[in-house]
C-alpha positions as CSV (number, residue, x, y, z in Angstrom):
1,M,0.0,0.0,-0.1
2,I,1.0,3.4,0.5
3,D,4.0,4.0,2.6
4,P,3.7,7.2,4.5
5,N,7.0,9.1,4.3
6,M,8.0,12.4,4.7
7,T,7.9,13.1,1.0
8,L,4.0,12.6,1.1
9,V,3.7,14.8,4.2
10,A,5.9,17.5,2.5
11,Q,3.7,17.2,-0.8
12,I,0.4,17.6,1.2
13,I,1.9,20.7,3.1
14,N,3.1,22.0,-0.1
15,F,-0.4,21.6,-1.5
16,L,-2.1,23.1,1.4
17,I,0.4,26.2,1.2
18,L,-0.4,26.3,-2.5
19,V,-4.0,26.3,-1.9
20,V,-3.9,29.1,0.8
21,V,-1.6,31.0,-1.5
22,L,-3.6,30.7,-4.5
23,R,-6.8,31.6,-2.5
24,A,-5.3,34.5,-1.2
25,V,-3.6,35.7,-4.5
26,A,-6.0,34.4,-7.2
27,Y,-9.3,33.1,-6.0
28,K,-10.4,36.3,-4.0
29,P,-9.5,38.7,-6.8
30,V,-11.3,36.4,-9.5
31,K,-14.2,35.9,-7.3
32,R,-14.4,39.9,-6.7
33,M,-13.9,40.3,-10.4
34,L,-16.8,37.9,-11.3
35,A,-18.9,39.6,-8.7
36,E,-18.2,42.9,-10.1
37,R,-18.9,41.7,-13.7
38,S,-22.2,40.2,-12.4
39,A,-23.2,43.5,-10.8
40,K,-22.5,45.4,-14.1
41,I,-24.4,42.9,-16.2
42,Q,-27.3,43.4,-13.8
43,E,-27.1,47.1,-13.8
44,S,-27.0,46.9,-17.6
45,L,-30.1,44.7,-17.5
46,D,-31.8,47.0,-15.1
47,K,-30.9,49.9,-17.3
48,A,-32.0,48.2,-20.5
49,D,-35.6,47.4,-18.6
50,A,-35.8,51.2,-17.6
51,D,-35.0,52.2,-21.2
52,K,-37.3,49.7,-22.5
53,A,-40.2,51.0,-20.2
54,E,-39.3,54.5,-21.1
55,A,-39.4,54.0,-24.9
56,Q,-42.7,52.2,-24.3
57,K,-44.0,55.3,-22.4
58,T,-42.8,57.6,-25.1
59,L,-44.1,55.3,-27.8
60,A,-47.5,55.5,-26.0
61,D,-47.0,59.3,-25.6
62,Y,-46.5,59.6,-29.5
63,K,-49.3,57.3,-30.3
64,A,-51.6,59.7,-28.2
65,Q,-50.3,62.8,-29.7
66,L,-50.7,61.1,-33.2
67,A,-54.3,60.3,-32.5
68,E,-55.0,63.8,-31.1
69,A,-53.4,65.2,-34.2
70,R,-55.6,63.3,-36.5
71,E,-58.7,64.2,-34.6
72,K,-57.6,67.8,-35.0
73,A,-56.9,67.3,-38.5
74,Q,-60.2,65.8,-39.2
75,S,-62.0,68.5,-37.4
76,I,-60.1,71.1,-39.4
77,V,-61.2,69.2,-42.5
78,E,-64.6,69.1,-41.5
79,S,-64.7,72.7,-40.6
80,A,-63.1,73.8,-43.9
81,E,-65.7,71.7,-45.7
82,R,-68.4,73.3,-43.7
83,V,-67.0,76.7,-44.4
84,A,-66.8,75.8,-48.0
85,S,-70.3,74.7,-48.1
86,Q,-71.5,77.7,-46.5
87,N,-69.5,80.0,-48.9
88,R,-70.7,77.9,-51.9
89,E,-74.3,78.4,-50.5
90,A,-73.8,82.0,-50.0
91,S,-72.3,82.5,-53.6
92,I,-75.2,80.7,-55.2
93,A,-77.6,82.9,-53.2
94,N,-75.8,86.1,-54.2
95,T,-75.5,84.8,-58.1
96,K,-79.4,84.0,-58.0
97,R,-80.1,87.5,-56.4
98,E,-77.9,89.1,-59.0
99,I,-79.6,87.1,-61.8
100,E,-83.1,88.2,-60.5
101,Q,-81.9,91.8,-60.2
102,M,-80.4,91.7,-63.9
103,K,-83.7,90.1,-65.1
104,E,-85.8,92.8,-63.5
105,A,-83.5,95.4,-64.8
106,A,-84.1,94.0,-68.5
107,R,-87.9,93.8,-67.8
108,Q,-87.8,97.5,-66.9
109,E,-85.6,98.3,-69.9
110,I,-87.8,96.4,-72.4
111,A,-90.9,98.0,-70.9
112,R,-89.2,101.5,-71.3
113,D,-88.3,100.6,-74.7
114,H,-91.9,99.4,-75.4
115,E,-93.3,102.6,-74.2
116,R,-90.8,104.6,-76.2
117,A,-91.6,102.5,-79.4
118,K,-95.4,103.1,-78.7
119,D,-95.0,106.8,-78.2
120,Q,-92.8,107.0,-81.6
121,I,-95.5,105.0,-83.4
122,R,-98.2,107.3,-82.2
123,K,-96.1,110.3,-83.3
124,E,-95.6,108.7,-86.7
125,I,-99.3,108.1,-86.9
126,V,-100.1,111.3,-86.0
127,S,-97.8,112.9,-88.4
128,L,-99.0,110.6,-91.3
129,S,-102.6,111.4,-90.3
130,L,-102.0,115.0,-90.4
131,L,-100.4,114.8,-93.9
132,A,-103.3,112.5,-95.0
133,A,-105.6,114.7,-93.6
134,G,-104.1,117.8,-95.1
135,K,-104.0,116.3,-98.6
136,I,-107.5,115.1,-98.2
137,V,-109.3,118.1,-96.6
138,E,-107.0,120.7,-98.2
139,K,-108.4,123.4,-96.3
140,N,-106.8,125.7,-93.8
141,I,-107.3,124.4,-90.4
142,S,-105.5,125.9,-87.2
143,G,-102.9,123.6,-85.8
144,D,-104.8,123.0,-82.6
145,E,-108.0,122.1,-84.6
146,H,-105.9,120.0,-86.7
147,E,-104.4,118.0,-83.7
148,A,-107.7,117.8,-82.1
149,M,-109.0,116.3,-85.2
150,V,-105.9,113.7,-85.5
151,D,-106.3,112.7,-81.8
152,S,-109.9,112.1,-82.3
153,F,-109.1,110.1,-85.4
154,I,-106.6,108.0,-83.4
155,D,-109.1,107.4,-80.6
156,N,-111.6,106.1,-83.1
157,L,-109.3,103.9,-85.1
158,D,-110.2,100.1,-84.7
159,K,-107.7,98.4,-82.7
160,D,-108.0,95.2,-84.8
161,K,-107.1,97.3,-88.0
162,I,-104.0,98.9,-86.4
163,G,-103.2,96.0,-83.7
164,E,-102.6,96.1,-80.2
165,L,-99.1,96.5,-79.1
166,P,-98.1,93.9,-76.5
167,C,-96.7,95.1,-73.4
């Protein structure tokens, strides 16, 4: 079997001294370095979680702002459409009113022209009647008597023969 001699005891003592020295020199610094690294990793993970939560909060804020902006844009569009419709209706009403005014002015102008034409035709009839009466009668009648006779002639004319001027 194993023969215990001093070499074995010296090797065991050397091994124990090596373990104590390695523990003091290498194990504690490595353990401390691993703990620091683990702490840094945990800190990075916590920071990443915080950044993720903040990013989600910012995303939710942006979505809310976007929804609000869409609502505002929709209300602006609806308002613009409503104003455009009102303006269109007002424009149509103004145009209709102007057309009616133009029609009425045209009617009045036509009525004035009609009256002027009737007056002119009457004057021409009077003139022609005076000329015809002067040739037929061939006598000297004063101007007042002549006009009275023509007016009487015109009043007695049959409207069917001359024709009624439409108003």
